[in-house]
MDTraj code that builds the backbone (N, CA, C; nanometers):
import mdtraj as md
import numpy as np

residues = "UNK UNK UNK UNK UNK UNK UNK UNK UNK UNK UNK UNK UNK UNK UNK UNK UNK UNK UNK UNK UNK UNK UNK UNK UNK UNK UNK UNK UNK UNK UNK UNK UNK UNK UNK UNK UNK UNK UNK UNK UNK UNK UNK UNK UNK UNK UNK UNK UNK UNK UNK UNK UNK UNK UNK UNK UNK UNK UNK UNK UNK UNK UNK UNK UNK UNK UNK UNK UNK UNK UNK UNK UNK UNK UNK UNK UNK UNK UNK UNK UNK UNK UNK UNK UNK UNK UNK UNK UNK UNK UNK UNK UNK UNK UNK UNK UNK UNK UNK UNK UNK UNK UNK UNK UNK UNK UNK UNK UNK UNK UNK UNK UNK UNK UNK UNK UNK UNK UNK UNK".split()
xyz = np.array([
    [0.7017, 1.2947, 2.3744],
    [0.6370, 1.3866, 2.4683],
    [0.4799, 1.3973, 2.3745],
    [0.3572, 1.4021, 2.4112],
    [0.2283, 1.3852, 2.3503],
    [0.1260, 1.4821, 2.4240],
    [0.0642, 1.5151, 2.3232],
    [-0.0300, 1.6040, 2.3951],
    [-0.1622, 1.6149, 2.2991],
    [-0.2555, 1.7150, 2.3403],
    [-0.3805, 1.7491, 2.2578],
    [-0.3343, 1.8510, 2.1409],
    [-0.3606, 1.7839, 2.0155],
    [-0.3901, 1.9178, 1.8888],
    [-0.5299, 1.9190, 1.8659],
    [-0.5956, 2.0241, 1.8998],
    [-0.7185, 2.0402, 1.8829],
    [-0.8133, 1.9691, 1.9303],
    [-0.9042, 1.8602, 1.8660],
    [-0.9654, 1.7612, 1.9392],
    [-0.8893, 1.5952, 1.9508],
    [-0.7641, 1.6360, 1.9182],
    [-0.6902, 1.4878, 1.8456],
    [-0.5937, 1.4838, 1.9961],
    [-0.5670, 1.3603, 2.0476],
    [-0.4505, 1.3274, 2.1261],
    [-0.3511, 1.2769, 2.0264],
    [-0.2063, 1.3004, 2.0869],
    [-0.1224, 1.2358, 1.9823],
    [-0.1175, 1.0769, 2.0190],
    [-0.0496, 1.0159, 1.9424],
    [-0.0801, 0.8546, 1.9506],
    [0.0510, 0.8128, 2.0232],
    [0.0285, 0.7090, 2.0807],
    [0.1225, 0.6542, 2.1132],
    [0.2492, 0.6184, 2.0591],
    [0.3773, 0.6350, 2.1129],
    [0.4965, 0.5826, 2.0097],
    [0.4830, 0.4876, 1.9420],
    [0.4478, 0.3763, 2.0020],
    [0.4207, 0.2174, 1.9386],
    [0.3207, 0.2599, 1.8109],
    [0.2181, 0.3167, 1.8246],
    [0.1205, 0.3093, 1.7147],
    [0.1808, 0.3949, 1.6077],
    [0.2602, 0.4978, 1.6327],
    [0.3519, 0.5935, 1.5339],
    [0.4487, 0.5055, 1.4662],
    [0.4916, 0.4341, 1.5340],
    [0.5997, 0.3350, 1.4899],
    [0.5502, 0.2147, 1.3971],
    [0.4463, 0.1750, 1.4217],
    [0.3445, 0.0943, 1.3216],
    [0.3264, 0.1439, 1.1971],
    [0.2511, 0.2505, 1.2189],
    [0.2242, 0.3474, 1.0988],
    [0.3312, 0.3565, 1.0191],
    [0.4530, 0.3695, 1.0989],
    [0.5711, 0.4494, 0.9753],
    [0.6055, 0.2971, 0.9064],
    [0.6236, 0.1712, 0.9830],
    [0.6610, 0.0770, 0.9186],
    [0.5703, 0.0522, 0.8192],
    [0.4031, 0.0701, 0.8415],
    [0.3328, 0.0277, 0.7054],
    [0.3679, 0.1266, 0.6003],
    [0.3635, 0.2667, 0.6157],
    [0.3765, 0.3233, 0.5156],
    [0.5355, 0.2965, 0.4307],
    [0.6340, 0.2852, 0.5223],
    [0.7714, 0.2322, 0.4907],
    [0.7447, 0.1198, 0.4186],
    [0.6806, 0.0310, 0.3865],
    [0.6819, -0.1172, 0.2767],
    [0.5845, -0.0223, 0.1854],
    [0.4995, 0.0334, 0.2243],
    [0.4131, 0.1000, 0.1124],
    [0.4870, 0.2192, 0.0272],
    [0.6125, 0.2624, 0.0577],
    [0.6465, 0.3548, 0.0199],
    [0.7542, 0.3124, -0.1239],
    [0.7784, 0.1483, -0.1569],
    [0.8117, 0.1254, -0.2774],
    [0.6675, 0.1094, -0.4002],
    [0.7081, 0.1667, -0.4859],
    [0.6153, 0.1802, -0.5835],
    [0.5497, 0.0225, -0.6088],
    [0.6230, -0.0698, -0.6348],
    [0.6022, -0.1662, -0.7016],
    [0.5265, -0.2279, -0.5739],
    [0.5506, -0.2212, -0.4397],
    [0.4483, -0.2807, -0.3187],
    [0.3164, -0.2236, -0.3451],
    [0.3177, -0.0642, -0.3466],
    [0.1970, 0.0093, -0.3692],
    [0.1288, -0.0390, -0.4676],
    [0.1323, -0.0695, -0.6174],
    [0.0973, -0.1116, -0.6872],
    [0.0276, -0.2500, -0.6912],
    [0.0744, -0.3328, -0.6291],
    [0.0399, -0.4675, -0.5563],
    [-0.0696, -0.4389, -0.4979],
    [-0.0562, -0.3555, -0.3675],
    [-0.1707, -0.3559, -0.2829],
    [-0.2968, -0.2769, -0.3520],
    [-0.2815, -0.1759, -0.4364],
    [-0.3659, -0.1314, -0.5337],
    [-0.4299, -0.2327, -0.6126],
    [-0.3471, -0.3101, -0.6801],
    [-0.3964, -0.4439, -0.7372],
    [-0.5199, -0.5191, -0.6363],
    [-0.4518, -0.5568, -0.5287],
    [-0.5194, -0.6503, -0.4431],
    [-0.6397, -0.5713, -0.3669],
    [-0.6342, -0.4433, -0.3812],
    [-0.7109, -0.3898, -0.3038],
    [-0.8940, -0.3692, -0.4019],
    [-0.8381, -0.4153, -0.5614],
    [-0.9640, -0.3992, -0.6352],
    [-1.0026, -0.5930, -0.6160],
    [-0.9414, -0.6417, -0.5839],
    [-0.9810, -0.7840, -0.5727],
    [-0.8678, -0.9084, -0.5477],
    [-0.8873, -1.0120, -0.5161],
    [-0.7776, -1.1233, -0.4622],
    [-0.7314, -1.1575, -0.6258],
    [-0.6094, -1.2090, -0.6154],
    [-0.4990, -1.2572, -0.7108],
    [-0.4218, -1.3562, -0.7050],
    [-0.3650, -1.4654, -0.7740],
    [-0.2482, -1.5213, -0.7465],
    [-0.1151, -1.4379, -0.8153],
    [0.0072, -1.4908, -0.7447],
    [0.1182, -1.4115, -0.8011],
    [0.1405, -1.3729, -0.9369],
    [0.0986, -1.5042, -1.0169],
    [0.1269, -1.4822, -1.1822],
    [0.0216, -1.3654, -1.2345],
    [-0.1239, -1.3469, -1.2087],
    [-0.1851, -1.2023, -1.2318],
    [-0.1599, -1.1153, -1.1985],
    [-0.0751, -1.1172, -1.0505],
    [-0.0243, -0.9633, -1.0016],
    [0.0959, -0.9343, -1.0581],
    [0.1720, -1.0403, -1.1273],
    [0.2930, -1.0125, -1.2179],
    [0.2729, -0.9301, -1.3393],
    [0.1304, -1.0044, -1.4039],
    [0.1102, -0.9620, -1.5209],
    [0.0554, -0.8149, -1.5080],
    [-0.0229, -0.7946, -1.4114],
    [-0.0869, -0.6543, -1.3699],
    [0.0274, -0.5603, -1.3759],
    [0.1149, -0.5599, -1.2758],
    [0.1873, -0.4657, -1.2259],
    [0.3101, -0.4523, -1.2803],
    [0.3501, -0.5492, -1.4058],
    [0.4367, -0.5574, -1.4933],
    [0.5988, -0.5919, -1.4260],
    [0.6007, -0.7042, -1.3147],
    [0.6984, -0.7117, -1.2729],
    [0.7278, -0.8461, -1.2810],
    [0.8625, -0.8606, -1.2807],
    [0.9202, -1.0239, -1.2512],
    [0.8550, -1.1058, -1.1602],
    [0.8035, -1.2358, -1.2014],
    [0.7274, -1.3324, -1.0709],
    [0.8344, -1.3469, -0.9398],
    [0.9186, -1.3621, -0.9465],
    [1.0165, -1.3799, -0.8352],
    [1.0347, -1.2201, -0.7450],
    [1.0141, -1.1119, -0.8042],
    [1.0452, -1.0041, -0.7465],
    [0.8928, -0.9822, -0.6912],
    [0.7925, -0.9837, -0.7467],
    [0.6307, -0.9717, -0.6999],
    [0.6103, -1.0840, -0.5788],
    [0.6379, -1.2028, -0.6111],
    [0.6482, -1.3079, -0.5083],
    [0.7426, -1.2278, -0.3667],
    [0.8705, -1.1853, -0.4034],
    [0.9044, -1.1103, -0.2931],
    [0.8604, -1.0291, -0.2003],
    [0.7832, -0.9150, -0.3042],
    [0.7256, -0.7800, -0.2518],
    [0.5944, -0.8497, -0.1621],
    [0.5237, -0.9676, -0.1856],
    [0.4423, -1.0425, -0.1283],
    [0.4644, -1.1015, 0.0076],
    [0.5946, -1.1307, -0.0294],
    [0.6345, -1.1920, 0.1314],
    [0.6433, -1.0691, 0.2362],
    [0.7425, -1.0003, 0.1830],
    [0.7359, -0.8807, 0.2805],
    [0.6029, -0.7888, 0.3304],
    [0.4840, -0.7980, 0.2153],
    [0.3668, -0.7539, 0.2747],
    [0.3113, -0.8243, 0.3687],
    [0.3010, -0.9765, 0.3201],
    [0.2336, -1.0600, 0.4237],
    [0.3020, -1.1075, 0.5659],
    [0.4569, -1.0698, 0.5599],
    [0.4870, -1.0531, 0.7026],
    [0.4590, -0.9418, 0.7818],
    [0.4210, -0.8464, 0.7263],
    [0.4042, -0.7098, 0.7702],
    [0.2407, -0.7322, 0.8296],
    [0.1571, -0.7790, 0.7918],
    [0.0455, -0.8160, 0.7840],
    [-0.0668, -0.7273, 0.6885],
    [0.0031, -0.6796, 0.6175],
    [-0.0998, -0.6234, 0.5583],
    [-0.1451, -0.6873, 0.3970],
    [-0.1000, -0.7840, 0.4126],
    [-0.1687, -0.8713, 0.2874],
    [-0.1600, -1.0443, 0.3385],
    [-0.2886, -1.0910, 0.3378],
    [-0.3038, -1.2644, 0.3660],
    [-0.2939, -1.3504, 0.2392],
    [-0.3156, -1.4629, 0.2460],
    [-0.3124, -1.5301, 0.1508],
    [-0.3831, -1.7056, 0.1784],
    [-0.4278, -1.7409, 0.0978],
    [-0.5185, -1.8713, 0.1177],
    [-0.4707, -1.9490, -0.0137],
    [-0.4878, -2.0974, 0.0525],
    [-0.4701, -2.1971, -0.0848],
    [-0.5709, -2.2107, -0.1583],
    [-0.5694, -2.2365, -0.2554],
    [-0.6940, -2.2824, -0.3284],
    [-0.6354, -2.3715, -0.4509],
    [-0.6742, -2.5128, -0.4155],
    [-0.5814, -2.6071, -0.5042],
    [-0.4311, -2.5682, -0.4993],
    [-0.3725, -2.5465, -0.6091],
    [-0.2355, -2.5688, -0.6234],
    [-0.2088, -2.4077, -0.6049],
    [-0.2785, -2.2893, -0.6319],
    [-0.2611, -2.1757, -0.6434],
    [-0.2457, -2.1272, -0.4893],
    [-0.1680, -2.0095, -0.4713],
    [-0.1658, -1.9037, -0.3393],
    [-0.2371, -1.7828, -0.4000],
    [-0.3719, -1.7601, -0.2925],
    [-0.4575, -1.6172, -0.3966],
    [-0.4208, -1.5373, -0.2640],
    [-0.3697, -1.4189, -0.3065],
    [-0.3431, -1.3029, -0.2073],
    [-0.4734, -1.2062, -0.2076],
    [-0.5025, -1.1178, -0.0723],
    [-0.5852, -1.0339, -0.0569],
    [-0.5161, -0.9269, 0.0343],
    [-0.5798, -0.8154, 0.0498],
    [-0.5480, -0.7220, 0.1397],
    [-0.5927, -0.7738, 0.2962],
    [-0.5167, -0.7801, 0.3882],
    [-0.5695, -0.8139, 0.5107],
    [-0.6563, -0.7052, 0.5909],
    [-0.5870, -0.5738, 0.5332],
    [-0.6645, -0.4962, 0.6317],
    [-0.7571, -0.3744, 0.5987],
    [-0.8974, -0.3969, 0.5906],
    [-0.9419, -0.3092, 0.5051],
    [-0.8975, -0.1235, 0.5238],
    [-0.8501, -0.0861, 0.6414],
    [-0.7859, 0.0296, 0.6701],
    [-0.7190, 0.0641, 0.5491],
    [-0.5899, -0.0504, 0.5340],
    [-0.5151, -0.0096, 0.4463],
    [-0.5520, 0.0157, 0.3205],
    [-0.6572, -0.0355, 0.2681],
    [-0.7220, -0.0069, 0.1201],
    [-0.7641, 0.1521, 0.1092],
    [-0.8218, 0.1603, 0.2340],
    [-0.8839, 0.2911, 0.2398],
    [-0.7669, 0.3953, 0.2314],
    [-0.6820, 0.3880, 0.2944],
    [-0.5684, 0.4411, 0.3164],
    [-0.5092, 0.4795, 0.1189],
    [-0.4642, 0.3763, 0.0663],
    [-0.4224, 0.3365, -0.0240],
    [-0.5081, 0.4103, -0.1462],
    [-0.6396, 0.3745, -0.1472],
    [-0.7443, 0.4105, -0.2187],
    [-0.7262, 0.5777, -0.2294],
    [-0.7432, 0.6192, -0.1056],
    [-0.7472, 0.7808, -0.1002],
    [-0.6166, 0.8486, -0.1742],
    [-0.5266, 0.7866, -0.0873],
    [-0.3774, 0.8500, -0.1432],
    [-0.3674, 0.8808, -0.2823],
    [-0.3709, 0.7344, -0.3318],
    [-0.3730, 0.7199, -0.5254],
    [-0.4598, 0.7759, -0.5772],
    [-0.5846, 0.8101, -0.5380],
    [-0.6927, 0.8415, -0.5847],
    [-0.6682, 0.9887, -0.6122],
    [-0.6335, 1.0226, -0.4741],
    [-0.6265, 1.1965, -0.5078],
    [-0.5439, 1.2237, -0.5894],
    [-0.4036, 1.1667, -0.5796],
    [-0.3157, 1.1939, -0.6711],
    [-0.3449, 1.1699, -0.8245],
    [-0.4089, 1.0627, -0.8313],
    [-0.4534, 1.0593, -0.9695],
    [-0.5617, 1.1512, -1.0534],
    [-0.6495, 1.1891, -0.9830],
    [-0.7439, 1.3089, -0.9771],
    [-0.6635, 1.4602, -1.0314],
    [-0.5508, 1.4827, -0.9649],
    [-0.4962, 1.5850, -0.9599],
    [-0.4121, 1.6041, -1.1069],
    [-0.3580, 1.4902, -1.0970],
    [-0.2835, 1.4374, -1.2319],
    [-0.3737, 1.4458, -1.3428],
    [-0.5061, 1.4475, -1.3378],
    [-0.6136, 1.4204, -1.4441],
    [-0.6526, 1.5814, -1.4546],
    [-0.6393, 1.6803, -1.3823],
    [-0.7271, 1.7853, -1.3629],
    [-0.6161, 1.8918, -1.4549],
    [-0.6536, 1.8939, -1.5814],
    [-0.5520, 2.0163, -1.6678],
    [-0.5762, 2.1254, -1.5717],
    [-0.6756, 2.1881, -1.5358],
    [-0.6834, 2.2883, -1.4674],
    [-0.5678, 2.3477, -1.3801],
    [-0.5568, 2.2220, -1.2897],
    [-0.4848, 2.2248, -1.1672],
    [-0.3097, 2.2923, -1.1857],
    [-0.2613, 2.3489, -1.1169],
    [-0.1412, 2.3727, -1.1387],
    [-0.0765, 2.2469, -1.1419],
    [0.0553, 2.2441, -1.2267],
    [0.1320, 2.1164, -1.1807],
    [0.1781, 2.1094, -1.0156],
    [0.1753, 2.0022, -0.9122],
    [0.2327, 1.9950, -0.8161],
    [0.2762, 1.8646, -0.7848],
    [0.3665, 1.8515, -0.7774],
    [0.4565, 1.6936, -0.7406],
    [0.5171, 1.6855, -0.6219],
    [0.5051, 1.5750, -0.5369],
    [0.5535, 1.5770, -0.4208],
    [0.6995, 1.5440, -0.4396],
    [0.8037, 1.6227, -0.3697],
    [0.9333, 1.5888, -0.4053],
    [0.9844, 1.5102, -0.3121],
    [1.0776, 1.4255, -0.3635],
    [1.1581, 1.3105, -0.3051],
    [1.2488, 1.3840, -0.2114],
    [1.2439, 1.3796, -0.0870],
    [1.3447, 1.4186, 0.0061],
    [1.4864, 1.3459, 0.0606],
    [1.4806, 1.2199, 0.0219],
    [1.6025, 1.1327, 0.0540],
    [1.5791, 1.0717, 0.2075],
    [1.4665, 1.1253, 0.2664],
    [1.4681, 1.0631, 0.4296],
    [1.4215, 0.9556, 0.4102],
])
top = md.Topology()
chain = top.add_chain()
for i, resn in enumerate(residues, 1):
    res = top.add_residue(resn, chain, resSeq=i)
    for name in ("N", "CA", "C"):
        top.add_atom(name, md.element.get_by_symbol(name[0]), res)
traj = md.Trajectory(xyz[None], top)
């Protein structure tokens, strides 16, 4: 069931499902960190592993999942595979969310407020 809310119509179910899948992939801190790093610029798997502090095989596996979902793409440069964010809208969402939470954490005058895990 969809209907207008204010000036917005509810999106179709398939759009909501696609968004939920993308958010689900980004719900893992390691994958979110990888996307955050790639939002700053392209990198190969070795550079990403060093930056996010992950083991090379684990980072490679996360990249494979992100690539299958269409959030990350890659191209070959000689013997290296270079990764980058495929969708600029994903960069916008990640920068907004992480940036807001980082600013909130840095603001000493703000009352501490943490998002709670619900197990959902």
